[in-house]
MARVEX-352770 format. One record per atom (N, C-alpha, C): residue number from 1; residue in three letters; chain; x, y, z. Coordinates in steps of 0.05 Angstrom, whole numbers, plus 5000, padded with zeros to 4 digits. Layout:
<kegus>
KEGU     k     r   c      x      y      z
KEGU   NUM   ALA   A      X      Y      Z
...
</kegus>
This chain:
<kegus>
KEGU     k     r   c      x      y      z
KEGU     1   UNK   A   5664   6354   5749
KEGU     1   UNK   A   5687   6370   5757
KEGU     1   UNK   A   5697   6362   5784
KEGU     2   UNK   A   5679   6355   5802
KEGU     2   UNK   A   5687   6348   5829
KEGU     2   UNK   A   5704   6322   5830
KEGU     3   UNK   A   5698   6304   5812
KEGU     3   UNK   A   5713   6279   5811
KEGU     3   UNK   A   5742   6285   5801
KEGU     4   UNK   A   5744   6301   5780
KEGU     4   UNK   A   5771   6308   5770
KEGU     4   UNK   A   5786   6324   5791
KEGU     5   UNK   A   5772   6342   5804
KEGU     5   UNK   A   5785   6359   5825
KEGU     5   UNK   A   5795   6341   5848
KEGU     6   UNK   A   5778   6322   5857
KEGU     6   UNK   A   5786   6306   5880
KEGU     6   UNK   A   5809   6287   5873
KEGU     7   UNK   A   5809   6276   5848
KEGU     7   UNK   A   5831   6259   5840
KEGU     7   UNK   A   5857   6275   5838
KEGU     8   UNK   A   5855   6298   5825
KEGU     8   UNK   A   5879   6315   5822
KEGU     8   UNK   A   5890   6324   5849
KEGU     9   UNK   A   5872   6332   5867
KEGU     9   UNK   A   5882   6342   5893
KEGU     9   UNK   A   5893   6319   5909
KEGU    10   UNK   A   5882   6295   5908
KEGU    10   UNK   A   5892   6273   5923
KEGU    10   UNK   A   5920   6265   5913
KEGU    11   UNK   A   5923   6263   5887
KEGU    11   UNK   A   5949   6256   5875
KEGU    11   UNK   A   5970   6277   5881
KEGU    12   UNK   A   5963   6303   5878
KEGU    12   UNK   A   5982   6324   5883
KEGU    12   UNK   A   5989   6326   5912
KEGU    13   UNK   A   5970   6322   5930
KEGU    13   UNK   A   5977   6322   5959
KEGU    13   UNK   A   5996   6299   5966
KEGU    14   UNK   A   5992   6276   5954
KEGU    14   UNK   A   6010   6253   5960
KEGU    14   UNK   A   6038   6259   5949
KEGU    15   UNK   A   6040   6271   5925
KEGU    15   UNK   A   6066   6278   5915
KEGU    15   UNK   A   6079   6300   5932
KEGU    16   UNK   A   6064   6320   5940
KEGU    16   UNK   A   6075   6341   5957
KEGU    16   UNK   A   6085   6330   5983
KEGU    17   UNK   A   6070   6312   5996
KEGU    17   UNK   A   6078   6301   6021
KEGU    17   UNK   A   6103   6284   6018
KEGU    18   UNK   A   6105   6268   5996
KEGU    18   UNK   A   6128   6251   5991
KEGU    18   UNK   A   6153   6268   5987
KEGU    19   UNK   A   6151   6290   5971
KEGU    19   UNK   A   6174   6307   5966
KEGU    19   UNK   A   6180   6324   5990
KEGU    20   UNK   A   6160   6332   6005
KEGU    20   UNK   A   6164   6349   6028
KEGU    20   UNK   A   6180   6335   6050
KEGU    21   UNK   A   6179   6309   6050
KEGU    21   UNK   A   6194   6293   6071
KEGU    21   UNK   A   6222   6286   6062
KEGU    22   UNK   A   6229   6292   6037
KEGU    22   UNK   A   6256   6285   6027
KEGU    22   UNK   A   6277   6303   6039
KEGU    23   UNK   A   6302   6294   6040
KEGU    23   UNK   A   6324   6308   6052
KEGU    23   UNK   A   6330   6333   6036
KEGU    24   UNK   A   6331   6331   6009
KEGU    24   UNK   A   6338   6354   5992
KEGU    24   UNK   A   6318   6377   5996
KEGU    25   UNK   A   6292   6370   5996
KEGU    25   UNK   A   6272   6391   6000
KEGU    25   UNK   A   6274   6404   6027
KEGU    26   UNK   A   6279   6388   6048
KEGU    26   UNK   A   6282   6399   6075
KEGU    26   UNK   A   6306   6417   6076
KEGU    27   UNK   A   6328   6409   6063
KEGU    27   UNK   A   6353   6425   6063
KEGU    27   UNK   A   6348   6452   6049
KEGU    28   UNK   A   6335   6451   6026
KEGU    28   UNK   A   6329   6476   6011
KEGU    28   UNK   A   6310   6494   6027
KEGU    29   UNK   A   6291   6482   6040
KEGU    29   UNK   A   6272   6497   6056
KEGU    29   UNK   A   6286   6510   6080
KEGU    30   UNK   A   6305   6497   6093
KEGU    30   UNK   A   6319   6508   6115
KEGU    30   UNK   A   6337   6532   6106
KEGU    31   UNK   A   6349   6529   6082
KEGU    31   UNK   A   6366   6551   6071
KEGU    31   UNK   A   6349   6575   6066
KEGU    32   UNK   A   6326   6571   6053
KEGU    32   UNK   A   6308   6594   6048
KEGU    32   UNK   A   6296   6606   6073
KEGU    33   UNK   A   6291   6589   6093
KEGU    33   UNK   A   6282   6599   6119
KEGU    33   UNK   A   6303   6617   6132
KEGU    34   UNK   A   6328   6608   6130
KEGU    34   UNK   A   6350   6624   6141
KEGU    34   UNK   A   6352   6651   6127
KEGU    35   UNK   A   6350   6651   6100
KEGU    35   UNK   A   6351   6676   6085
KEGU    35   UNK   A   6328   6694   6092
KEGU    36   UNK   A   6304   6683   6096
KEGU    36   UNK   A   6281   6699   6103
KEGU    36   UNK   A   6284   6711   6131
KEGU    37   UNK   A   6295   6695   6150
KEGU    37   UNK   A   6299   6706   6177
KEGU    37   UNK   A   6320   6728   6177
KEGU    38   UNK   A   6341   6725   6161
KEGU    38   UNK   A   6361   6746   6159
KEGU    38   UNK   A   6349   6772   6147
KEGU    39   UNK   A   6331   6768   6127
KEGU    39   UNK   A   6318   6791   6115
KEGU    39   UNK   A   6300   6806   6135
KEGU    40   UNK   A   6285   6790   6150
KEGU    40   UNK   A   6266   6802   6170
KEGU    40   UNK   A   6281   6818   6190
KEGU    41   UNK   A   6305   6809   6198
KEGU    41   UNK   A   6320   6822   6219
KEGU    41   UNK   A   6341   6842   6208
KEGU    42   UNK   A   6340   6847   6182
KEGU    42   UNK   A   6361   6864   6170
KEGU    42   UNK   A   6353   6894   6170
KEGU    43   UNK   A   6373   6911   6166
KEGU    43   UNK   A   6368   6939   6164
KEGU    43   UNK   A   6354   6947   6139
KEGU    44   UNK   A   6358   6932   6117
KEGU    44   UNK   A   6347   6939   6091
KEGU    44   UNK   A   6317   6935   6089
KEGU    45   UNK   A   6306   6920   6108
KEGU    45   UNK   A   6277   6916   6108
KEGU    45   UNK   A   6262   6943   6112
KEGU    46   UNK   A   6274   6961   6127
KEGU    46   UNK   A   6261   6986   6131
KEGU    46   UNK   A   6260   7003   6105
KEGU    47   UNK   A   6277   6998   6086
KEGU    47   UNK   A   6278   7012   6061
KEGU    47   UNK   A   6257   7001   6042
KEGU    48   UNK   A   6247   6977   6047
KEGU    48   UNK   A   6228   6964   6029
KEGU    48   UNK   A   6200   6976   6035
KEGU    49   UNK   A   6183   6981   6014
KEGU    49   UNK   A   6157   6993   6018
KEGU    49   UNK   A   6139   6975   6036
KEGU    50   UNK   A   6123   6989   6053
KEGU    50   UNK   A   6106   6974   6071
KEGU    50   UNK   A   6081   6965   6057
KEGU    51   UNK   A   6063   6951   6071
KEGU    51   UNK   A   6038   6941   6059
KEGU    51   UNK   A   6020   6963   6051
KEGU    52   UNK   A   6021   6986   6064
KEGU    52   UNK   A   6004   7009   6058
KEGU    52   UNK   A   6015   7026   6035
KEGU    53   UNK   A   6036   7018   6023
KEGU    53   UNK   A   6048   7032   6000
KEGU    53   UNK   A   6028   7032   5977
KEGU    54   UNK   A   6021   7055   5967
KEGU    54   UNK   A   6001   7058   5946
KEGU    54   UNK   A   5974   7046   5954
KEGU    55   UNK   A   5966   7051   5978
KEGU    55   UNK   A   5940   7040   5988
KEGU    55   UNK   A   5916   7053   5974
KEGU    56   UNK   A   5920   7075   5960
KEGU    56   UNK   A   5898   7087   5946
KEGU    56   UNK   A   5887   7068   5924
KEGU    57   UNK   A   5904   7051   5914
KEGU    57   UNK   A   5895   7032   5894
KEGU    57   UNK   A   5877   7010   5905
KEGU    58   UNK   A   5880   7004   5931
KEGU    58   UNK   A   5863   6984   5944
KEGU    58   UNK   A   5835   6996   5949
KEGU    59   UNK   A   5833   7022   5953
KEGU    59   UNK   A   5807   7034   5959
KEGU    59   UNK   A   5791   7042   5934
KEGU    60   UNK   A   5804   7044   5911
KEGU    60   UNK   A   5792   7054   5887
KEGU    60   UNK   A   5773   7032   5875
KEGU    61   UNK   A   5748   7039   5872
KEGU    61   UNK   A   5729   7021   5860
KEGU    61   UNK   A   5734   7017   5830
KEGU    62   UNK   A   5743   7038   5817
KEGU    62   UNK   A   5749   7037   5788
KEGU    62   UNK   A   5772   7017   5783
KEGU    63   UNK   A   5793   7019   5799
KEGU    63   UNK   A   5816   7002   5795
KEGU    63   UNK   A   5809   6973   5802
KEGU    64   UNK   A   5793   6969   5822
KEGU    64   UNK   A   5787   6942   5831
KEGU    64   UNK   A   5767   6927   5813
KEGU    65   UNK   A   5748   6942   5802
KEGU    65   UNK   A   5726   6928   5788
KEGU    65   UNK   A   5726   6933   5758
KEGU    66   UNK   A   5731   6958   5749
KEGU    66   UNK   A   5729   6964   5721
KEGU    66   UNK   A   5754   6959   5705
KEGU    67   UNK   A   5776   6970   5713
KEGU    67   UNK   A   5801   6969   5697
KEGU    67   UNK   A   5811   6941   5695
KEGU    68   UNK   A   5810   6926   5717
KEGU    68   UNK   A   5821   6899   5716
KEGU    68   UNK   A   5799   6878   5711
KEGU    69   UNK   A   5777   6886   5700
KEGU    69   UNK   A   5756   6867   5692
KEGU    69   UNK   A   5766   6850   5668
KEGU    70   UNK   A   5759   6825   5667
KEGU    70   UNK   A   5768   6808   5645
KEGU    70   UNK   A   5759   6818   5618
KEGU    71   UNK   A   5737   6833   5617
KEGU    71   UNK   A   5727   6843   5591
KEGU    71   UNK   A   5745   6865   5580
KEGU    72   UNK   A   5761   6878   5597
KEGU    72   UNK   A   5780   6898   5588
KEGU    72   UNK   A   5801   6885   5570
KEGU    73   UNK   A   5807   6859   5575
KEGU    73   UNK   A   5826   6845   5558
KEGU    73   UNK   A   5815   6843   5530
KEGU    74   UNK   A   5789   6837   5527
KEGU    74   UNK   A   5777   6836   5501
KEGU    74   UNK   A   5778   6863   5486
KEGU    75   UNK   A   5771   6884   5500
KEGU    75   UNK   A   5771   6911   5488
KEGU    75   UNK   A   5799   6919   5480
KEGU    76   UNK   A   5819   6915   5497
KEGU    76   UNK   A   5846   6922   5491
KEGU    76   UNK   A   5857   6907   5468
KEGU    77   UNK   A   5852   6881   5467
KEGU    77   UNK   A   5862   6864   5445
KEGU    77   UNK   A   5849   6871   5419
KEGU    78   UNK   A   5823   6878   5420
KEGU    78   UNK   A   5809   6887   5396
KEGU    78   UNK   A   5820   6913   5385
KEGU    79   UNK   A   5826   6932   5403
KEGU    79   UNK   A   5838   6957   5394
KEGU    79   UNK   A   5866   6952   5383
KEGU    80   UNK   A   5881   6934   5394
KEGU    80   UNK   A   5907   6927   5384
KEGU    80   UNK   A   5905   6916   5356
KEGU    81   UNK   A   5886   6899   5351
KEGU    81   UNK   A   5883   6887   5324
KEGU    81   UNK   A   5873   6908   5304
KEGU    82   UNK   A   5856   6926   5313
KEGU    82   UNK   A   5845   6947   5295
KEGU    82   UNK   A   5867   6967   5287
KEGU    83   UNK   A   5886   6971   5304
KEGU    83   UNK   A   5908   6990   5298
KEGU    83   UNK   A   5931   6977   5282
KEGU    84   UNK   A   5929   6952   5275
KEGU    84   UNK   A   5950   6938   5261
KEGU    84   UNK   A   5952   6949   5232
KEGU    85   UNK   A   5976   6950   5222
KEGU    85   UNK   A   5980   6960   5195
KEGU    85   UNK   A   5975   6939   5174
KEGU    86   UNK   A   5979   6914   5181
KEGU    86   UNK   A   5974   6891   5163
KEGU    86   UNK   A   5948   6878   5171
KEGU    87   UNK   A   5931   6871   5152
KEGU    87   UNK   A   5906   6857   5159
KEGU    87   UNK   A   5913   6828   5166
KEGU    88   UNK   A   5897   6817   5185
KEGU    88   UNK   A   5901   6789   5193
KEGU    88   UNK   A   5887   6770   5174
KEGU    89   UNK   A   5897   6746   5173
KEGU    89   UNK   A   5886   6726   5154
KEGU    89   UNK   A   5859   6717   5163
KEGU    90   UNK   A   5845   6703   5145
KEGU    90   UNK   A   5818   6693   5151
KEGU    90   UNK   A   5819   6672   5173
KEGU    91   UNK   A   5839   6654   5172
KEGU    91   UNK   A   5842   6634   5193
KEGU    91   UNK   A   5846   6647   5220
KEGU    92   UNK   A   5863   6667   5221
KEGU    92   UNK   A   5868   6680   5247
KEGU    92   UNK   A   5843   6695   5256
KEGU    93   UNK   A   5828   6707   5238
KEGU    93   UNK   A   5803   6721   5245
KEGU    93   UNK   A   5783   6701   5257
KEGU    94   UNK   A   5781   6678   5245
KEGU    94   UNK   A   5763   6657   5255
KEGU    94   UNK   A   5772   6648   5283
KEGU    95   UNK   A   5798   6643   5286
KEGU    95   UNK   A   5808   6634   5312
KEGU    95   UNK   A   5804   6656   5333
KEGU    96   UNK   A   5809   6681   5327
KEGU    96   UNK   A   5805   6703   5346
KEGU    96   UNK   A   5776   6706   5353
KEGU    97   UNK   A   5758   6703   5333
KEGU    97   UNK   A   5729   6704   5338
KEGU    97   UNK   A   5720   6683   5358
KEGU    98   UNK   A   5730   6658   5354
KEGU    98   UNK   A   5723   6636   5372
KEGU    98   UNK   A   5734   6643   5400
KEGU    99   UNK   A   5759   6653   5402
KEGU    99   UNK   A   5770   6660   5428
KEGU    99   UNK   A   5755   6682   5441
KEGU   100   UNK   A   5747   6703   5426
KEGU   100   UNK   A   5731   6725   5438
KEGU   100   UNK   A   5704   6715   5449
KEGU   101   UNK   A   5691   6698   5433
KEGU   101   UNK   A   5665   6688   5442
KEGU   101   UNK   A   5668   6671   5467
KEGU   102   UNK   A   5688   6653   5467
KEGU   102   UNK   A   5693   6636   5490
KEGU   102   UNK   A   5701   6653   5515
KEGU   103   UNK   A   5718   6673   5511
KEGU   103   UNK   A   5726   6690   5533
KEGU   103   UNK   A   5702   6706   5544
KEGU   104   UNK   A   5685   6716   5526
KEGU   104   UNK   A   5662   6731   5535
KEGU   104   UNK   A   5642   6713   5550
KEGU   105   UNK   A   5638   6689   5541
KEGU   105   UNK   A   5621   6670   5555
KEGU   105   UNK   A   5632   6664   5582
KEGU   106   UNK   A   5658   6659   5584
KEGU   106   UNK   A   5670   6652   5610
KEGU   106   UNK   A   5672   6675   5629
KEGU   107   UNK   A   5675   6700   5618
KEGU   107   UNK   A   5679   6723   5636
KEGU   107   UNK   A   5653   6737   5643
KEGU   108   UNK   A   5633   6736   5626
KEGU   108   UNK   A   5609   6752   5631
KEGU   108   UNK   A   5584   6735   5635
KEGU   109   UNK   A   5580   6715   5619
KEGU   109   UNK   A   5555   6700   5620
KEGU   109   UNK   A   5556   6678   5642
KEGU   110   UNK   A   5577   6662   5643
KEGU   110   UNK   A   5578   6641   5664
KEGU   110   UNK   A   5576   6652   5692
KEGU   111   UNK   A   5591   6672   5700
KEGU   111   UNK   A   5589   6682   5727
KEGU   111   UNK   A   5561   6693   5734
KEGU   112   UNK   A   5548   6704   5714
KEGU   112   UNK   A   5522   6717   5719
KEGU   112   UNK   A   5499   6697   5720
KEGU   113   UNK   A   5499   6676   5703
KEGU   113   UNK   A   5476   6658   5702
KEGU   113   UNK   A   5481   6630   5713
KEGU   114   UNK   A   5505   6619   5708
KEGU   114   UNK   A   5510   6592   5717
KEGU   114   UNK   A   5518   6591   5746
KEGU   115   UNK   A   5535   6609   5755
KEGU   115   UNK   A   5544   6610   5782
KEGU   115   UNK   A   5526   6628   5800
KEGU   116   UNK   A   5502   6632   5791
KEGU   116   UNK   A   5483   6650   5805
KEGU   116   UNK   A   5469   6636   5827
KEGU   117   UNK   A   5469   6648   5850
KEGU   117   UNK   A   5455   6637   5874
KEGU   117   UNK   A   5431   6656   5881
KEGU   118   UNK   A   5414   6661   5862
KEGU   118   UNK   A   5390   6677   5863
KEGU   118   UNK   A   5395   6706   5872
KEGU   119   UNK   A   5413   6712   5890
KEGU   119   UNK   A   5418   6739   5899
KEGU   119   UNK   A   5445   6750   5890
KEGU   120   UNK   A   5465   6733   5892
KEGU   120   UNK   A   5492   6742   5886
KEGU   120   UNK   A   5507   6721   5871
KEGU   121   UNK   A   5529   6728   5859
KEGU   121   UNK   A   5546   6708   5845
KEGU   121   UNK   A   5560   6691   5865
KEGU   122   UNK   A   5558   6666   5862
KEGU   122   UNK   A   5571   6647   5880
KEGU   122   UNK   A   5596   6636   5866
KEGU   123   UNK   A   5619   6639   5878
KEGU   123   UNK   A   5643   6629   5866
KEGU   123   UNK   A   5649   6603   5881
KEGU   124   UNK   A   5656   6581   5865
KEGU   124   UNK   A   5662   6556   5879
KEGU   124   UNK   A   5686   6559   5897
KEGU   125   UNK   A   5685   6547   5920
KEGU   125   UNK   A   5706   6549   5940
KEGU   125   UNK   A   5724   6524   5937
KEGU   126   UNK   A   5750   6528   5938
KEGU   126   UNK   A   5769   6507   5938
KEGU   126   UNK   A   5786   6507   5963
KEGU   127   UNK   A   5794   6484   5972
KEGU   127   UNK   A   5811   6483   5996
KEGU   127   UNK   A   5838   6494   5989
KEGU   128   UNK   A   5849   6512   6005
KEGU   128   UNK   A   5875   6524   5999
KEGU   128   UNK   A   5897   6504   5999
KEGU   129   UNK   A   5896   6484   6015
KEGU   129   UNK   A   5916   6463   6015
KEGU   129   UNK   A   5917   6448   5988
KEGU   130   UNK   A   5893   6443   5977
KEGU   130   UNK   A   5892   6430   5951
KEGU   130   UNK   A   5903   6448   5929
KEGU   131   UNK   A   5896   6473   5929
KEGU   131   UNK   A   5906   6492   5909
KEGU   131   UNK   A   5936   6494   5911
KEGU   132   UNK   A   5947   6495   5935
KEGU   132   UNK   A   5976   6497   5939
KEGU   132   UNK   A   5989   6472   5929
KEGU   133   UNK   A   5979   6449   5935
KEGU   133   UNK   A   5992   6424   5926
KEGU   133   UNK   A   5991   6421   5896
KEGU   134   UNK   A   5969   6429   5883
KEGU   134   UNK   A   5967   6428   5854
KEGU   134   UNK   A   5987   6447   5842
KEGU   135   UNK   A   5990   6471   5853
KEGU   135   UNK   A   6010   6490   5844
KEGU   135   UNK   A   6038   6480   5848
KEGU   136   UNK   A   6043   6467   5870
KEGU   136   UNK   A   6069   6455   5875
KEGU   136   UNK   A   6076   6434   5854
KEGU   137   UNK   A   6057   6417   5848
KEGU   137   UNK   A   6062   6396   5827
KEGU   137   UNK   A   6066   6409   5800
KEGU   138   UNK   A   6051   6429   5793
KEGU   138   UNK   A   6055   6443   5767
KEGU   138   UNK   A   6083   6455   5765
KEGU   139   UNK   A   6092   6468   5787
KEGU   139   UNK   A   6118   6480   5788
KEGU   139   UNK   A   6140   6458   5786
KEGU   140   UNK   A   6136   6436   5800
KEGU   140   UNK   A   6155   6414   5799
KEGU   140   UNK   A   6157   6402   5771
KEGU   141   UNK   A   6135   6398   5758
KEGU   141   UNK   A   6135   6388   5730
KEGU   141   UNK   A   6149   6407   5712
KEGU   142   UNK   A   6144   6433   5715
KEGU   142   UNK   A   6158   6453   5698
KEGU   142   UNK   A   6188   6453   5702
KEGU   143   UNK   A   6197   6451   5727
KEGU   143   UNK   A   6225   6451   5732
KEGU   143   UNK   A   6238   6425   5722
KEGU   144   UNK   A   6225   6403   5725
KEGU   144   UNK   A   6236   6377   5714
KEGU   144   UNK   A   6239   6379   5684
KEGU   145   UNK   A   6218   6390   5670
KEGU   145   UNK   A   6220   6392   5641
KEGU   145   UNK   A   6240   6413   5632
KEGU   146   UNK   A   6246   6433   5649
KEGU   146   UNK   A   6267   6452   5643
KEGU   146   UNK   A   6294   6438   5642
KEGU   147   UNK   A   6299   6421   5661
KEGU   147   UNK   A   6324   6406   5661
KEGU   147   UNK   A   6325   6386   5638
KEGU   148   UNK   A   6303   6373   5632
KEGU   148   UNK   A   6302   6355   5609
KEGU   148   UNK   A   6307   6370   5583
KEGU   149   UNK   A   6296   6393   5580
KEGU   149   UNK   A   6299   6409   5556
KEGU   149   UNK   A   6328   6418   5553
KEGU   150   UNK   A   6340   6427   5575
KEGU   150   UNK   A   6369   6435   5575
KEGU   150   UNK   A   6386   6411   5568
KEGU   151   UNK   A   6380   6388   5579
KEGU   151   UNK   A   6396   6364   5574
KEGU   151   UNK   A   6393   6355   5545
KEGU   152   UNK   A   6369   6358   5533
KEGU   152   UNK   A   6364   6348   5506
KEGU   152   UNK   A   6379   6364   5485
KEGU   153   UNK   A   6384   6390   5490
KEGU   153   UNK   A   6399   6406   5471
KEGU   153   UNK   A   6429   6408   5478
KEGU   154   UNK   A   6436   6400   5502
KEGU   154   UNK   A   6464   6400   5509
KEGU   154   UNK   A   6476   6426   5520
KEGU   155   UNK   A   6459   6443   5530
KEGU   155   UNK   A   6469   6468   5541
KEGU   155   UNK   A   6446   6488   5546
KEGU   156   UNK   A   6453   6511   5555
KEGU   156   UNK   A   6433   6532   5559
KEGU   156   UNK   A   6429   6548   5533
KEGU   157   UNK   A   6405   6548   5522
KEGU   157   UNK   A   6400   6563   5497
KEGU   157   UNK   A   6404   6593   5500
KEGU   158   UNK   A   6401   6604   5524
KEGU   158   UNK   A   6405   6632   5527
KEGU   158   UNK   A   6434   6640   5525
KEGU   159   UNK   A   6453   6622   5530
KEGU   159   UNK   A   6481   6627   5528
KEGU   159   UNK   A   6492   6621   5500
KEGU   160   UNK   A   6479   6603   5486
KEGU   160   UNK   A   6489   6595   5459
KEGU   160   UNK   A   6465   6596   5440
KEGU   161   UNK   A   6464   6616   5423
KEGU   161   UNK   A   6439   6620   5407
KEGU   161   UNK   A   6434   6598   5387
KEGU   162   UNK   A   6454   6583   5379
KEGU   162   UNK   A   6450   6561   5360
KEGU   162   UNK   A   6433   6538   5372
KEGU   163   UNK   A   6434   6536   5399
KEGU   163   UNK   A   6418   6515   5412
KEGU   163   UNK   A   6388   6521   5412
KEGU   164   UNK   A   6380   6546   5407
KEGU   164   UNK   A   6352   6552   5407
KEGU   164   UNK   A   6337   6538   5385
KEGU   165   UNK   A   6351   6533   5362
KEGU   165   UNK   A   6338   6520   5340
KEGU   165   UNK   A   6335   6490   5344
KEGU   166   UNK   A   6349   6479   5363
KEGU   166   UNK   A   6346   6450   5368
KEGU   166   UNK   A   6328   6444   5392
KEGU   167   UNK   A   6315   6464   5403
KEGU   167   UNK   A   6296   6459   5425
KEGU   167   UNK   A   6272   6443   5414
KEGU   168   UNK   A   6263   6424   5430
KEGU   168   UNK   A   6240   6408   5422
KEGU   168   UNK   A   6215   6418   5436
KEGU   169   UNK   A   6194   6425   5422
KEGU   169   UNK   A   6170   6436   5435
KEGU   169   UNK   A   6157   6417   5455
KEGU   170   UNK   A   6161   6391   5451
KEGU   170   UNK   A   6149   6372   5470
KEGU   170   UNK   A   6162   6374   5497
KEGU   171   UNK   A   6187   6384   5498
KEGU   171   UNK   A   6201   6388   5524
KEGU   171   UNK   A   6198   6417   5534
KEGU   172   UNK   A   6196   6436   5516
KEGU   172   UNK   A   6196   6464   5525
KEGU   172   UNK   A   6168   6473   5533
KEGU   173   UNK   A   6147   6462   5521
KEGU   173   UNK   A   6120   6471   5529
KEGU   173   UNK   A   6113   6466   5558
KEGU   174   UNK   A   6120   6442   5569
KEGU   174   UNK   A   6113   6438   5598
KEGU   174   UNK   A   6128   6456   5617
KEGU   175   UNK   A   6150   6469   5607
KEGU   175   UNK   A   6165   6487   5625
KEGU   175   UNK   A   6148   6510   5633
KEGU   176   UNK   A   6129   6518   5616
KEGU   176   UNK   A   6112   6541   5622
KEGU   176   UNK   A   6091   6534   5644
KEGU   177   UNK   A   6090   6510   5653
KEGU   177   UNK   A   6073   6503   5676
KEGU   177   UNK   A   6082   6516   5702
KEGU   178   UNK   A   6107   6526   5702
KEGU   178   UNK   A   6118   6539   5725
KEGU   178   UNK   A   6102   6565   5731
KEGU   179   UNK   A   6093   6578   5710
KEGU   179   UNK   A   6079   6604   5714
KEGU   179   UNK   A   6052   6600   5729
KEGU   180   UNK   A   6034   6583   5719
KEGU   180   UNK   A   6009   6580   5735
KEGU   180   UNK   A   6015   6566   5762
KEGU   181   UNK   A   6036   6549   5763
KEGU   181   UNK   A   6042   6536   5788
KEGU   181   UNK   A   6050   6555   5810
KEGU   182   UNK   A   6067   6574   5803
KEGU   182   UNK   A   6075   6595   5822
KEGU   182   UNK   A   6051   6612   5829
KEGU   183   UNK   A   6034   6618   5810
KEGU   183   UNK   A   6009   6633   5815
KEGU   183   UNK   A   5991   6619   5835
KEGU   184   UNK   A   5989   6593   5833
KEGU   184   UNK   A   5972   6578   5851
KEGU   184   UNK   A   5985   6576   5879
KEGU   185   UNK   A   6011   6574   5880
KEGU   185   UNK   A   6025   6573   5905
KEGU   185   UNK   A   6022   6599   5920
KEGU   186   UNK   A   6025   6621   5905
KEGU   186   UNK   A   6024   6648   5918
KEGU   186   UNK   A   5996   6654   5927
</kegus>
């Protein structure tokens, strides 16, 4: 994993540095910096909730550890399937069983036994600059494929419903890389 991580982080840092030095990126960054400075100095900022808004949720052990535990996803999804009016097919049951087992192994067993440092769970540490650059590249790839997808159908599918049927999955699937990319940047 360290070889894959180092190769990915090196390539993404080089791409980020190359794009970061371009005129278009610098111009967009300056515009957003201007908007941010105007927001910071505006009257409306006082109407926006502060960092301590709903601070009770930060102090609650139940909300921090139990409710947002990854295993709650399993329980909720299982209840959702049990309450369905139509039974699911055998293939879907098999696929869901594999997904549940994999999710349980990744959420409960791996952190407890594989990432165990005799006393406490040890989470692998990543350099924040590497995570940011990988997220930047994922977002960039998603945006590029968004434009390719729009160009391949000849318009915006949200404005013309007949274009939705001509979308190509090979172009639309990479668009969803924007979601984890923004998550890694944030």
